[in-house]
C-alpha positions in Angstrom: 6.4 109.4 116.7 3.1 107.5 116.8 2.2 104.9 114.6 5.5 103.7 113.8 6.4 99.7 114.0 9.3 97.9 115.3 11.4 95.9 113.6 9.4 92.9 114.6 6.4 94.6 113.1 4.3 95.2 116.2 2.8 98.9 116.6 5.0 101.5 118.6 4.8 104.9 119.7 7.8 106.7 121.4 7.7 110.3 123.4 10.6 112.3 124.0 11.2 114.9 126.4 14.4 117.0 127.3 16.5 114.6 125.0 15.4 111.4 126.6 12.8 108.8 125.9 10.2 109.5 128.3 7.3 106.6 127.3 7.1 103.7 124.9 4.0 101.8 124.1 1.6 100.8 121.5 -0.6 103.8 121.8 0.6 107.0 123.7 -2.8 109.1 122.8 -3.0 110.2 126.0 0.0 112.0 126.1 -0.5 115.8 125.1 3.0 116.8 123.1 4.0 119.7 121.5 4.8 118.3 118.2 3.6 114.9 117.0 4.9 112.8 114.2 2.6 110.4 112.5 4.5 107.6 110.9 1.1 106.3 109.3 2.0 102.9 109.9 4.7 102.8 107.0 7.9 103.0 109.0 10.3 101.1 111.5 11.4 102.9 114.3 14.6 101.6 116.1 17.2 102.9 118.4 19.4 105.4 116.7 21.7 103.6 114.3 25.5 103.6 115.8 28.7 103.4 113.7 31.5 102.2 115.5 34.3 101.9 112.8 34.4 105.7 110.9 36.8 108.0 110.4 35.6 111.7 110.1 38.6 114.1 111.3 38.2 116.9 108.6 41.9 118.0 108.7 43.5 114.8 107.6 44.6 113.8 104.2 44.2 110.0 104.0 41.1 108.8 105.7 38.6 112.1 106.3 35.3 113.5 106.2 32.5 115.6 107.7 30.9 113.7 110.7 27.3 114.7 109.5 27.7 113.1 106.1 28.8 109.6 107.8 25.9 110.5 110.3 22.5 112.1 110.5 22.1 112.6 107.0 22.2 108.6 106.1 20.3 107.7 109.2 23.4 107.2 111.7 22.8 109.0 114.9 26.3 108.3 116.6 29.5 107.6 114.7 32.8 106.6 116.4 35.8 107.3 114.8 38.3 104.5 114.8 41.5 105.9 115.6 41.8 108.8 113.0 43.4 110.9 115.9 45.9 110.2 118.6 47.2 112.2 121.7 48.3 115.2 119.4 45.1 116.0 117.5 42.6 114.6 119.3 41.5 117.6 121.5 41.2 119.5 117.9 39.0 116.8 116.8 36.8 117.1 119.8 36.4 120.8 119.4 35.3 120.3 115.8 32.9 117.9 116.7 30.8 120.1 119.2 29.4 122.1 116.4 27.9 118.8 114.7 24.5 117.5 114.8 25.5 113.8 114.8 26.7 112.4 118.0 30.3 111.9 117.9 32.9 109.8 119.7 36.1 108.6 119.2 38.8 106.1 120.0 42.3 107.4 120.7 44.8 105.8 118.3 48.2 104.4 120.1 50.1 106.0 118.3 50.2 109.9 119.1 50.1 111.4 115.5 46.9 109.5 114.5 46.7 108.6 111.0 48.9 111.3 109.5 50.7 108.8 107.5 49.8 105.2 106.6 52.6 104.0 108.5 51.7 105.9 112.0 53.2 102.7 113.7 56.2 102.2 111.7 57.9 103.7 114.6 57.5 102.6 118.1 58.4 106.1 119.5 55.0 107.7 118.1 53.9 105.3 120.9 53.9 107.8 124.0 51.7 106.1 127.1 51.9 109.0 129.4 50.9 111.5 127.0 48.0 109.1 126.3 46.8 108.5 129.7 46.7 112.5 130.0 45.0 113.1 127.2 42.4 110.0 127.7 41.6 111.5 131.1 41.1 115.0 129.8 38.8 114.0 127.1 37.1 110.9 129.1 33.7 111.9 128.1 34.9 111.8 124.4 37.2 108.9 124.2 35.7 105.7 124.5 38.5 103.2 123.4 41.8 102.7 121.9 42.5 101.9 118.3 45.5 99.8 116.9 46.4 99.2 113.4 48.1 95.9 112.9 48.4 95.7 109.1 52.1 95.6 107.3 51.6 99.0 105.8 51.1 100.7 109.3 53.5 98.7 111.2 56.2 98.3 109.0 58.8 95.7 110.5 57.2 96.3 114.2 54.7 93.4 113.7 52.7 93.1 117.0 54.5 95.2 119.1 52.3 97.9 118.9 49.4 95.8 120.1 51.4 94.8 122.9 52.1 98.2 123.8 48.3 99.1 123.4 47.5 95.7 125.4 49.5 97.5 128.0 47.9 100.5 127.9 44.6 99.0 128.2 45.5 97.5 131.5 47.0 100.8 132.8 43.6 102.8 131.8 41.3 100.0 133.5 40.2 98.0 130.3 38.5 100.3 128.2 37.5 98.7 124.7 40.3 98.2 122.5 39.8 97.7 118.7 42.3 96.2 116.2 42.2 96.5 112.7 44.0 93.7 110.1 45.0 93.8 107.3 48.0 92.5 104.9 50.6 90.3 106.8 53.1 90.4 108.2 51.5 90.8 111.2 49.9 87.2 111.0 46.5 87.5 111.9 47.2 84.2 114.4 50.0 86.5 116.5 47.3 89.3 116.1 44.8 87.3 117.7 46.5 85.5 120.4 47.1 88.9 122.0 43.5 89.5 122.1 41.4 88.8 125.0 37.5 88.8 125.7 35.6 92.0 124.8 38.3 93.3 122.4 37.0 93.9 119.0 38.5 92.5 115.8 37.3 95.1 112.8 37.6 94.0 109.2 37.0 90.7 110.4 35.4 89.5 107.1 37.8 90.6 104.7 39.3 88.7 101.4 42.7 88.8 102.1 45.0 85.9 102.5 46.0 87.0 105.7 42.2 86.6 106.8 39.9 84.2 108.7 39.5 81.3 105.7 42.4 79.0 105.3 43.6 77.8 101.8 40.7 75.5 101.5 38.2 78.2 102.1 37.6 77.2 105.8 37.3 79.3 109.1 41.0 78.5 110.6 40.9 76.9 114.2 42.7 79.9 115.5 40.2 82.0 114.3 37.5 79.8 116.1 39.2 79.9 119.3 39.4 83.5 119.3 35.7 83.8 118.8 34.5 81.5 121.5 36.9 83.0 123.9 34.9 86.3 123.2 36.8 88.5 120.8 33.9 90.6 119.2 34.1 90.4 115.4 33.1 93.6 113.4 32.4 94.1 110.1 34.2 97.4 109.1 33.5 97.3 105.8 35.7 99.7 104.3 37.4 100.0 100.7 39.5 96.8 101.1 38.1 94.8 103.8 34.6 93.1 103.1 34.3 90.0 101.1 30.8 88.3 100.1 32.3 85.0 100.2 34.1 85.4 103.6 31.3 86.6 105.1 28.7 84.1 103.4 31.3 81.0 104.4 31.3 82.4 108.3 27.3 83.0 108.1 27.1 79.3 107.1 29.2 78.1 110.3 28.0 80.5 112.8 31.0 82.9 112.9 28.5 85.8 113.0 29.5 89.6 113.5 28.2 91.1 117.0 28.6 94.4 115.1 28.2 96.0 111.9 30.6 99.1 111.0 31.2 100.9 107.7 34.9 101.9 108.0 33.4 104.9 106.2 35.4 107.9 104.9 34.8 110.6 102.2 36.1 108.9 99.4 34.0 105.3 99.9 31.3 107.2 100.8 31.2 108.8 97.7 32.8 106.2 95.2 31.9 103.3 97.0 31.8 100.6 98.1 30.5 101.2 101.2 28.4 104.5 100.4 26.6 104.5 103.7 25.3 102.4 106.8 22.1 101.0 104.7 23.9 99.9 102.1 26.2 98.0 104.3 22.9 96.7 106.1 21.3 95.7 103.0 24.7 93.5 102.0 24.0 91.8 105.0 20.4 91.0 104.5 21.2 89.5 101.1 23.7 86.7 102.9 20.7 86.0 105.1 20.9 87.8 108.0 17.2 89.0 109.3 16.2 92.5 109.9 15.9 92.4 113.4 19.4 90.8 113.7 21.1 93.6 111.4 19.6 96.5 113.4 20.6 95.1 116.7 24.4 95.0 115.3 24.0 98.7 114.6 22.1 99.4 117.9 22.4 97.3 120.9 25.9 95.7 120.2 27.9 98.9 119.7 26.3 100.5 122.7 27.4 97.5 124.5 31.0 97.2 122.8 31.7 100.7 123.9 29.7 101.0 127.2 27.6 103.6 125.8 24.9 103.2 128.5 22.1 105.4 127.3 22.4 104.6 123.6 21.1 101.4 121.8 17.8 100.5 123.2 14.0 101.7 123.0 13.9 102.2 126.1 12.6 104.9 129.1 15.3 106.8 130.3 17.7 106.4 127.3 18.8 109.1 124.8 16.0 110.3 122.4 18.2 109.1 119.5 15.9 107.2 116.6 16.3 106.3 113.2 12.9 106.1 111.0 13.2 103.8 107.8 11.2 102.0 105.7 12.0 98.4 103.9 11.1 98.1 100.7 11.2 95.4 97.6 13.4 96.5 95.0 16.7 95.8 93.0 20.1 97.1 93.6 23.6 96.2 92.7 25.9 95.8 95.9 29.5 95.5 95.5 32.3 94.3 98.2 35.9 95.3 98.5 37.1 92.9 95.7 34.6 93.9 93.1 32.3 91.3 93.4 28.4 92.1 93.2 25.3 90.6 94.2 21.6 91.9 93.4 19.9 93.2 96.5 16.1 92.7 96.6 15.2 94.0 100.0 16.3 97.8 100.4 16.6 100.1 103.5 15.7 103.6 103.2 16.4 105.8 106.2 13.5 108.6 106.4 14.1 110.7 109.6 16.4 110.8 112.6 15.7 112.0 116.1 19.3 113.1 117.8 18.7 114.5 121.6 14.7 114.7 120.7 15.2 116.8 117.5 14.0 115.8 114.4 16.1 115.5 111.1 14.8 114.6 107.7 17.3 112.4 105.8 18.3 114.7 103.0 18.0 118.1 104.7 16.7 119.7 107.8 
């Protein structure tokens, strides 16, 4: 890859061999490559985008998709499925993903059923810690964390008991990443956050729900600040129902910024919106005032750090040969949040190519 530019608009060439980055410089003209792609100084090169909250197990009926539709076809080189599957079915999910172009990883749902039904944690008997430990070890190169969904439609009358169980499992497994979904109450957000520790990930953090980060006066609640300051990771997790322009705007104004940007994408909100793809989600964050370098870091370095993906997320020699090549242009596009509020974007992000393990794929086809 020659004549690209970084998000800081510096010239960059990248050489890849045997699925790894072997050289990076402003000019690699001395390298004799088998294939060279000249970006003609038109396009940005970043580490491959990572979406750390997707739902892409194709056999479900509620939240499902093809990982490649959420992944390389939209400029994302790695997707992490956020708990669609549990100990009963994550092995099948693993087998399916081996034929995909996109890198696919998964969080295991604390419920052994995964999201077969909306209320997978309405019955605490679905939490089988011994089975989870066994499956976690069997698929340790695929499972990168644990997922607990803590909203009323999921836990019914169990409040934060599933999260308490999830935290115990996390400790027993040596503290892998733990992502917690929030939504309608009960459980109360304050009770959920009180159980979360440094490096735990709160997804759907910027939703517009009553049980959200803002109080009735529209200010960030004190207990939210306390969690943020002790190192709980705030993740966007846009989704069908979980991103609100005003909430995200207020949070940015006071410095409660997300560490990572994810889409919570699946078949319906990819096709019908309001998510569509990662680029659209990044456009929303840029509309709110985040810089290009900030949002790209939130979909590369940050999720790689969140989930201990030690060979991804950076343009560095020795890292995986995963790249996203994209353009940034001026234009107009209507952006819609999860509550139907619309804004007009003027900065548009257009993925052009991805490189996954050194293989090049054009957006829209091979």
